C-alpha positions as CSV (number, residue, x, y, z in Angstrom):
1,X,0.0,0.0,0.0
2,X,2.9,2.4,0.8
3,X,4.4,1.8,-2.7
4,X,1.1,2.4,-4.3
5,X,0.5,5.7,-2.5
6,X,4.1,6.8,-3.3
7,X,3.5,5.9,-7.0
8,X,0.4,8.1,-7.3
9,X,2.2,10.9,-5.5
10,X,5.1,10.7,-7.9
11,X,2.8,10.8,-10.8
12,X,1.1,13.9,-9.3
13,X,4.5,15.6,-9.2
14,X,5.2,15.1,-12.9
15,X,5.1,18.1,-15.2
16,X,2.9,17.9,-18.3
17,X,4.9,16.6,-21.2
18,X,7.9,15.6,-19.1
19,X,8.4,12.6,-16.8
20,X,11.1,13.0,-14.3
21,X,11.8,9.3,-13.7
22,X,10.5,5.8,-14.6
23,X,6.9,5.2,-13.8
24,X,6.3,2.8,-11.0
25,X,4.4,-0.3,-11.8
26,X,2.0,0.1,-8.9
27,X,0.5,3.4,-10.1
28,X,-3.3,2.8,-10.2
29,X,-5.0,3.5,-13.6
30,X,-7.5,5.9,-12.1
31,X,-4.9,8.0,-10.5
32,X,-2.8,8.2,-13.6
33,X,-5.8,9.1,-15.7
34,X,-6.7,12.0,-13.4
35,X,-3.2,13.3,-13.5
36,X,-2.9,13.1,-17.3
37,X,-6.3,14.8,-17.7
38,X,-4.7,18.0,-16.3
39,X,-2.1,18.0,-19.0
40,X,-4.7,18.4,-21.8
41,X,-4.7,21.9,-23.4
42,X,-7.8,24.0,-23.2
43,X,-9.5,24.2,-26.7
44,X,-9.0,27.6,-28.4
45,X,-11.7,29.6,-30.1
46,X,-10.3,28.6,-33.4
47,X,-10.5,24.9,-32.6
48,X,-14.1,25.3,-31.3
49,X,-15.2,27.2,-34.4
50,X,-13.7,24.6,-36.7
51,X,-16.1,22.0,-35.3
52,X,-19.2,24.2,-34.9
53,X,-20.8,25.4,-38.2
54,X,-23.0,27.9,-36.2
55,X,-19.8,29.7,-35.1
56,X,-18.1,29.4,-38.5
57,X,-21.2,30.7,-40.4
58,X,-23.0,32.9,-37.9
59,X,-26.4,34.5,-38.6
60,X,-26.0,38.2,-38.4
61,X,-28.9,40.6,-37.7
62,X,-28.4,43.9,-39.5
63,X,-30.2,46.6,-41.4
64,X,-30.4,46.0,-45.1
65,X,-32.3,47.1,-48.2
66,X,-35.3,45.2,-49.6
67,X,-35.8,46.0,-53.3
68,X,-38.3,45.6,-56.1
69,X,-37.0,46.0,-59.6
70,X,-39.5,47.2,-62.2
71,X,-38.5,46.5,-65.9
72,X,-39.0,49.6,-68.0
73,X,-38.6,49.7,-71.8
74,X,-37.2,52.6,-73.7
75,X,-40.6,53.5,-75.0
76,X,-42.6,52.6,-71.9
77,X,-44.7,55.4,-70.4
78,X,-47.3,53.6,-68.4
79,X,-47.2,51.2,-65.4
80,X,-48.9,47.9,-66.3
81,X,-51.6,46.5,-64.1
82,X,-49.5,43.6,-63.0
83,X,-46.6,45.8,-61.9
84,X,-49.1,48.1,-60.2
85,X,-50.3,45.2,-58.1
86,X,-46.7,44.2,-57.4
87,X,-45.9,47.7,-56.1
88,X,-49.0,47.7,-53.9
89,X,-48.0,44.4,-52.3
90,X,-44.4,45.7,-51.9
91,X,-45.8,48.8,-50.2
92,X,-47.9,46.8,-47.7
93,X,-44.8,44.7,-46.9
94,X,-42.7,47.9,-46.5
95,X,-45.2,49.4,-44.1
96,X,-45.2,46.3,-42.0
97,X,-41.5,45.5,-41.9
98,X,-39.7,48.7,-42.9
99,X,-38.5,51.8,-41.1
100,X,-41.2,54.0,-42.5
101,X,-39.5,55.4,-45.7
102,X,-39.5,54.2,-49.3
103,X,-37.2,55.2,-52.1
104,X,-37.8,55.2,-55.8
105,X,-34.4,54.9,-57.6
106,X,-34.5,56.1,-61.3
107,X,-31.7,55.1,-63.6
108,X,-29.6,58.0,-65.0
109,X,-27.7,57.7,-68.3
110,X,-29.5,54.6,-69.5
111,X,-31.4,54.1,-72.7
112,X,-34.7,54.0,-70.9
113,X,-34.1,57.0,-68.7
114,X,-37.1,58.9,-70.0
115,X,-39.4,56.0,-69.6
116,X,-38.2,55.4,-66.1
117,X,-38.9,59.0,-65.1
118,X,-42.4,58.7,-66.4
119,X,-43.0,55.5,-64.5
120,X,-41.5,56.9,-61.3
121,X,-44.4,59.3,-60.8
122,X,-46.9,56.5,-61.2
123,X,-45.1,54.3,-58.7
124,X,-45.1,57.1,-56.2
125,X,-48.9,57.5,-56.5
126,X,-49.3,53.8,-55.9
127,X,-47.2,54.1,-52.7
128,X,-49.3,57.1,-51.5
129,X,-52.5,55.2,-52.1
130,X,-51.2,52.3,-50.0
131,X,-50.5,54.2,-46.8
132,X,-47.3,56.1,-47.4
133,X,-47.3,59.9,-46.6
134,X,-45.8,62.3,-49.1
135,X,-42.7,63.1,-47.0
136,X,-41.9,59.4,-46.6
137,X,-41.5,58.7,-50.4
138,X,-38.2,59.9,-51.9
139,X,-37.3,59.8,-55.6
140,X,-33.5,59.6,-56.3
141,X,-31.4,58.6,-59.3
142,X,-28.6,56.1,-59.7
143,X,-25.9,56.3,-62.4
144,X,-25.7,53.8,-65.3
145,X,-22.3,53.7,-67.0
146,X,-23.4,52.2,-70.3
147,X,-26.0,54.3,-72.3
148,X,-27.1,51.2,-74.2
149,X,-28.3,49.4,-71.1
150,X,-32.0,49.2,-70.2
151,X,-31.8,49.5,-66.4
152,X,-34.7,48.8,-64.0
153,X,-36.6,51.2,-61.9
154,X,-36.0,50.2,-58.3
155,X,-38.3,50.6,-55.3
156,X,-36.5,50.1,-51.9
157,X,-37.0,50.3,-48.2
158,X,-34.8,49.5,-45.3
159,X,-35.5,46.7,-42.8
160,X,-33.8,44.5,-40.2
161,X,-32.8,41.3,-41.9
162,X,-31.1,38.0,-40.8
163,X,-28.3,37.0,-43.2
164,X,-25.2,34.8,-43.5
165,X,-22.0,35.7,-45.4
166,X,-21.7,34.3,-48.9
167,X,-21.4,30.5,-49.1
168,X,-19.1,28.6,-51.4
169,X,-15.7,28.9,-49.7
170,X,-13.9,25.8,-50.7
171,X,-10.5,26.6,-49.2
172,X,-9.4,23.0,-48.5
173,X,-9.0,19.8,-50.5
174,X,-11.5,17.4,-49.1
175,X,-9.5,14.4,-50.2
176,X,-6.6,15.5,-48.0
177,X,-8.7,15.9,-44.8
178,X,-7.1,13.0,-42.9
179,X,-8.5,14.3,-39.6
180,X,-12.1,13.9,-40.9
181,X,-13.0,17.4,-39.8
182,X,-15.8,19.6,-41.1
183,X,-14.8,21.4,-44.3
184,X,-14.9,25.2,-44.4
185,X,-18.3,25.5,-46.1
186,X,-20.0,22.8,-44.0
187,X,-23.3,24.1,-42.6
188,X,-23.3,27.4,-44.5
189,X,-26.3,26.6,-46.7
190,X,-28.3,25.4,-43.6
191,X,-27.6,28.7,-41.8
192,X,-28.5,30.7,-44.9
193,X,-31.8,28.9,-45.4
194,X,-32.7,29.3,-41.7
195,X,-31.9,33.1,-41.9
196,X,-34.1,33.4,-45.0
197,X,-37.1,31.6,-43.4
198,X,-37.2,33.7,-40.2
199,X,-40.3,35.9,-40.3
200,X,-39.0,38.3,-37.6
201,X,-35.2,38.5,-37.1
202,X,-35.8,40.1,-33.7
203,X,-36.9,36.6,-32.5
204,X,-33.2,35.6,-32.6
205,X,-32.3,38.4,-30.2
206,X,-35.0,38.2,-27.6
207,X,-38.3,36.4,-27.1
208,X,-41.7,38.0,-27.8
209,X,-44.1,38.9,-25.0
210,X,-46.9,36.4,-24.3
211,X,-50.0,37.0,-26.4
212,X,-53.5,37.2,-25.0
213,X,-55.3,34.1,-24.0
214,X,-58.0,32.5,-26.2
215,X,-61.1,33.4,-24.0
216,X,-63.5,31.2,-26.1
217,X,-61.3,28.2,-25.7
218,X,-60.7,28.9,-22.0
219,X,-64.4,29.2,-21.3
220,X,-65.0,25.9,-23.1
221,X,-62.4,24.1,-21.0
222,X,-63.7,25.5,-17.8
223,X,-67.2,24.5,-18.7
224,X,-66.1,20.9,-19.4
225,X,-64.3,20.8,-16.0
226,X,-67.3,22.1,-14.1
227,X,-69.7,19.6,-15.8
228,X,-67.3,16.7,-15.1
229,X,-66.5,16.2,-18.8
230,X,-62.9,15.4,-19.7
231,X,-61.2,18.6,-20.9
232,X,-58.9,16.7,-23.2
233,X,-59.6,16.2,-26.8
234,X,-61.5,13.2,-28.2
235,X,-59.1,11.2,-30.4
236,X,-60.9,8.3,-32.1
237,X,-59.1,5.7,-34.1
238,X,-59.9,6.3,-37.8
239,X,-59.1,4.5,-41.0
240,X,-55.7,6.2,-41.2
241,X,-54.7,4.7,-37.9
242,X,-55.6,1.1,-38.8
243,X,-52.6,-1.3,-38.7
244,X,-52.1,-3.2,-41.9
245,X,-53.0,-6.9,-41.8
246,X,-50.5,-8.0,-44.5
247,X,-48.5,-10.2,-42.1
248,X,-51.6,-12.1,-40.8
């Protein structure tokens, strides 16, 4: 017993990565494992990120522009009914999710510049009819370098969006990954799809407050409880729940 205790004590005095003398044969396995566990290095942030795609491809909440491009021909002077409906729907979305302002960006220097200016006024009237005040709609121009280009008229508003950086970073040769670690682009598409599906990006930052109770459903449940009726639902076995008798 004395030799065993001395062996464990000697092991405890070892420095990580260096053994001062020969290990004694009576060192217990549990004691040696506890000592060696203290020699393991603490994982760095880079090591953790390499194995966690949520850290490698984080979802970022930021303010970004939401746009609607309206194709305008060089000879176009009237907004079509289909595009009018599209602008009206975009206006409703902007009022619900945007910061309150909308911009109409008219191409400058393009082949369809005159047509875009004619359409811009009609787009503005659609926005005003769908809840925007006059001082909240701004008409600006953006330069087009090639006069032969037919550039779109663009309607935009600013909103808070969830996004992920551009995917497709193939920095490593997958065939040479002998450690079988996640490759650089692993999980990026999943994160990007999740960010695109989130209805309200603020839900990722903090929970919503609890909504009002359903008074009708609550009264029904209390009525069943007072009358002695089971408040739980009635789930009957239907045709869809029948087990197949193929094996009989």
